[in-house]
C-alpha positions in Angstrom: 0.0 0.0 0.0 1.4 3.4 -1.0 1.4 5.7 2.0 0.2 9.3 1.6 3.2 11.3 2.6 3.9 14.9 1.6 6.9 15.2 -0.7 9.7 17.1 1.1 10.8 19.7 -1.5 14.2 21.2 -1.2 12.9 24.4 0.4 11.7 22.4 3.3 14.8 20.3 3.5 16.7 23.5 4.3 15.2 23.4 7.8 16.3 19.9 8.5 18.6 19.2 11.5 22.3 19.8 10.8 25.0 17.9 12.6 27.5 20.7 13.3 27.7 22.1 16.8 29.9 24.5 18.7 32.9 23.0 20.4 33.4 20.1 18.0 36.2 21.5 16.0 39.5 19.8 16.8 42.2 22.3 17.6 44.7 20.5 15.3 42.5 21.4 12.3 42.1 25.1 13.0 41.6 27.2 9.9 44.7 28.8 8.7 47.1 26.1 10.0 50.1 25.8 7.8 50.2 22.8 5.4 53.1 20.5 4.9 53.5 17.8 2.3 52.2 14.4 3.3 54.7 11.7 2.5 52.1 8.8 2.6 49.9 10.7 0.1 53.0 11.5 -2.0 53.9 7.8 -2.2 50.3 6.8 -3.2 50.2 9.7 -5.7 53.4 8.4 -7.4 52.1 4.8 -7.4 48.7 5.7 -8.9 49.7 6.7 -12.3 47.1 7.3 -15.0 47.9 3.9 -16.4 47.4 2.1 -13.0 44.2 4.1 -12.3 42.5 3.2 -15.6 43.7 -0.5 -15.3 42.5 -0.9 -11.7 39.9 -3.7 -11.4 36.8 -2.0 -10.3 33.6 -3.1 -8.5 31.4 -3.1 -5.5 31.9 -5.7 -2.8 28.3 -6.9 -2.7 25.8 -4.6 -4.4 23.2 -6.9 -5.9 22.9 -5.0 -9.2 25.8 -6.9 -11.0 24.5 -10.3 -10.0 20.9 -9.4 -10.8 21.8 -9.0 -14.5 21.7 -12.7 -14.8 19.5 -13.8 -11.8 16.1 -12.6 -10.6 15.7 -11.0 -7.2 14.7 -13.4 -4.4 12.7 -11.1 -2.2 9.0 -11.4 -1.2 8.2 -8.3 -3.2 10.0 -7.6 -6.5 13.1 -5.4 -6.0 13.2 -3.4 -9.1 11.0 -1.3 -11.5 7.3 -1.5 -10.9 4.9 -2.0 -13.9 4.7 1.2 -15.9 7.2 3.0 -13.7 9.2 5.7 -15.4 13.0 5.1 -15.0 14.9 8.4 -15.5 18.0 8.0 -17.6 21.5 8.5 -16.3 24.4 10.2 -18.1 28.2 9.9 -18.0 30.0 13.0 -17.1 33.3 14.2 -15.6 31.9 14.4 -12.0 31.9 17.0 -9.3 34.7 17.9 -6.8 32.7 16.6 -3.8 32.2 13.1 -5.2 34.8 10.5 -6.0 35.9 6.9 -5.7 38.3 4.8 -3.6 41.5 3.0 -4.6 43.3 0.4 -2.6 46.6 -1.5 -2.7 48.2 -4.1 -0.6 50.5 -7.1 -0.9 47.8 -9.1 -2.8 47.1 -6.5 -5.5 45.2 -3.3 -6.1 41.9 -2.0 -7.3 39.1 0.5 -7.2 36.0 0.2 -5.1 32.7 2.0 -4.5 31.8 5.7 -4.4 31.8 8.4 -1.8 31.2 12.1 -1.1 32.9 14.8 0.9 30.7 15.9 3.8 31.2 19.1 5.8 33.1 18.4 9.0 35.1 20.4 11.5 38.3 18.6 10.5 37.7 19.2 6.8 38.6 15.5 6.2 35.5 13.3 6.0 34.1 11.1 3.3 30.7 9.5 3.4 30.0 6.1 1.8 28.1 2.8 2.4 28.9 0.6 5.3 29.3 -2.5 3.1 32.0 -0.5 1.1 34.0 0.5 4.1 33.7 -2.3 6.7 36.5 -4.4 5.1 39.0 -1.6 5.7 38.4 -1.0 9.4 41.1 -1.0 12.0 44.9 -0.9 11.4 45.5 -4.4 10.0 45.6 -5.5 7.4 46.8 -2.2 5.9 45.2 -1.9 2.5 46.3 1.7 1.8 42.7 2.8 1.0 42.6 6.3 -0.5 40.0 8.6 -1.9 40.2 10.4 -5.2 37.7 13.2 -5.6 36.2 13.8 -9.0 38.2 10.9 -10.5 37.7 10.5 -14.2 39.7 9.1 -17.2 42.8 8.4 -15.2 42.9 11.9 -13.7 43.3 13.0 -10.1 42.2 16.7 -10.2 42.7 17.2 -6.5 45.3 14.5 -5.8 44.8 11.5 -3.6 43.8 11.5 0.1 44.8 8.4 2.2 42.3 7.1 4.7 43.8 7.3 8.2 44.7 4.2 10.2 41.7 3.5 12.4 39.8 6.1 10.4 36.9 4.0 9.2 33.6 4.4 11.0 30.8 1.9 10.5 28.1 1.3 13.1 28.6 -1.5 15.6 25.1 -2.7 14.7 26.2 -3.2 11.1 29.1 -5.3 12.1 27.0 -7.3 14.6 23.9 -7.8 12.4 25.6 -8.1 9.0 24.9 -6.7 5.6 21.3 -7.8 5.4 19.8 -7.9 8.9 21.7 -4.6 9.5 20.7 -3.0 6.2 19.3 0.0 8.1 22.9 0.8 9.3 24.5 0.6 5.8 26.4 3.9 5.9 29.9 4.8 7.0 32.5 7.5 7.2 36.2 7.5 6.4 38.6 10.1 7.9 41.2 11.2 5.4 44.8 12.5 5.7 45.9 15.5 3.7 46.9 15.0 0.1 50.4 15.0 -1.3 50.6 18.8 -1.0 49.4 18.8 2.6 45.9 20.1 1.7 42.9 18.9 3.6 40.1 17.3 1.6 37.3 19.8 2.2 39.7 22.7 1.6 40.5 21.2 -1.8 37.1 20.2 -3.0 34.4 21.9 -0.9 31.7 19.8 0.7 28.1 18.8 0.8 25.9 19.2 3.9 24.9 16.1 5.7 21.2 16.1 6.6 19.3 13.7 8.8 15.7 13.0 9.9 14.3 14.6 6.8 11.8 11.9 5.8 11.8 9.6 2.8 10.3 11.7 0.0 12.6 14.2 -1.7 12.5 15.9 -5.1 14.6 16.8 -7.0 17.4 14.3 -6.1 20.7 14.1 -8.0 22.3 10.7 -7.6 26.0 10.2 -8.5 28.0 6.9 -8.6 31.0 5.3 -10.2 30.0 2.1 -12.1 32.6 -0.7 -12.1 34.6 -0.7 -15.3 33.7 2.9 -16.2 36.2 5.7 -16.2 33.6 8.4 -15.6 30.8 8.6 -13.0 27.1 8.6 -13.7 24.5 11.2 -12.6 20.7 11.0 -12.7 17.9 13.3 -11.6 15.0 11.6 -9.9 13.1 11.5 -6.6 13.1 9.3 -3.5 10.1 7.5 -2.1 9.5 5.3 0.9 10.1 1.6 0.6 8.9 -0.5 3.6 10.6 -3.9 3.3 8.6 -7.1 3.6 11.8 -9.1 3.2 12.6 -10.6 6.6 16.3 -10.9 5.6 16.5 -7.1 5.0 14.2 -5.5 7.5 13.5 -1.8 7.7 12.1 1.2 5.8 14.4 2.7 3.1 14.5 5.6 0.7 14.0 4.2 -2.8 15.1 5.9 -6.1 14.6 5.0 -9.8 17.6 5.8 -12.0 18.9 3.7 -14.9 22.3 2.0 -15.1 23.5 2.2 -11.5 25.3 -1.1 -11.4 28.0 -2.5 -9.1 30.6 0.1 -8.1 28.0 2.9 -7.5 27.4 1.8 -3.9 28.2 4.7 -1.5 27.4 7.3 -4.1 25.5 10.2 -2.8 21.8 11.1 -3.2 21.9 14.9 -3.2 19.3 17.6 -2.8 19.7 21.3 -3.6 21.2 23.4 -0.8 22.1 27.1 -0.6 25.4 27.4 -2.5 25.5 23.7 -3.5 24.1 20.4 -2.4 23.2 18.4 0.7 23.2 14.6 1.0 20.2 12.7 2.3 21.3 9.1 1.5 23.9 6.9 -0.2 23.4 3.9 -2.4 23.2 0.9 -0.1 20.8 -0.3 2.6 18.0 -2.6 1.2 19.7 -5.5 -0.7 23.0 -3.6 -0.3 21.7 -1.0 -2.7 19.3 -3.0 -4.9 19.2 -6.0 -7.2 18.6 -4.2 -10.5 20.5 -1.4 -12.3 17.2 0.6 -12.5 16.3 1.0 -8.8 18.6 1.9 -5.8 18.1 2.3 -2.1 19.7 4.0 0.9 19.7 3.4 4.6 17.6 6.1 6.3 19.7 8.9 7.8 18.6 9.3 11.4 19.9 9.3 14.9 22.3 6.4 14.2 23.8 8.4 11.4 24.2 11.4 13.7 25.9 9.3 16.3 28.3 7.8 13.8 29.2 11.2 12.4 29.9 12.6 15.9 32.2 9.6 16.6 34.1 10.2 13.4 34.6 14.0 13.9 35.6 13.7 17.5 38.1 10.8 17.0 36.2 8.3 19.2 37.5 4.7 18.9 35.8 3.2 15.9 33.6 0.1 16.1 34.8 -3.1 14.6 33.9 -6.7 14.0 33.4 -8.9 17.0 36.6 -10.7 18.0 
């Protein structure tokens, strides 16, 4: 049954709760602090040449879209386009400074994974993505040298490369404990970055989007951006989000749902953006229900509420991150 809920237009979204409060700015990140080159970022910047960037094997750890191309969804209600539903087209473009993708390298190889966005934070250093994208990089070991490249396209690093700090991955403990499906409502995460090779902080280099919580499920217009696996440019699509109450006991909860064509594996963690004064605000990321959806035409997000606020505050204050049960 479709519930009658007033669509939250972007003018109303402006009044939504923001997460930034007085007294949360770490002294070490005070504006105007001198920058010094970051040797870790310099090493990664030298390693990730254009040839390596374009050759990196890409993908999404578990987003259902790639598998669904050859197999039907197995949920009680069909996960995908509804009969007669309009599916807005997506287009390939060069991206925006506040969105990007992750690259990793370790003793076993290297690759590219998922999508993310730069959210406003006191430390000017925070990336938002999906929990299922980030949870494999938690803690200090194994060191996989995960790094974020904002506005990556065609082998280019317009703003350089930003290593993720050791112990800088924040995913809810509930997501670790419940898993990707039973914990679908917690499928979001934050990654704290180090400065790039020139010593510049992420937000100072790219700008940021506002993080909004508790704004409801219905938004229009929504601009969704994600990096498909195997593509050298991101996709964008204009659509709207609606409310999806799950009747799949394996993936319980209520989720924002959005129809946009061609969002396959690799796009997980990509932001769902609404207009905001001077730019954009993020109200969701590709993930949640069925880890983002079982078809390329329909995607989902975990709802951003009090759990998102708590995780954000943990990330910006440097609290010990959660982790898998030992």
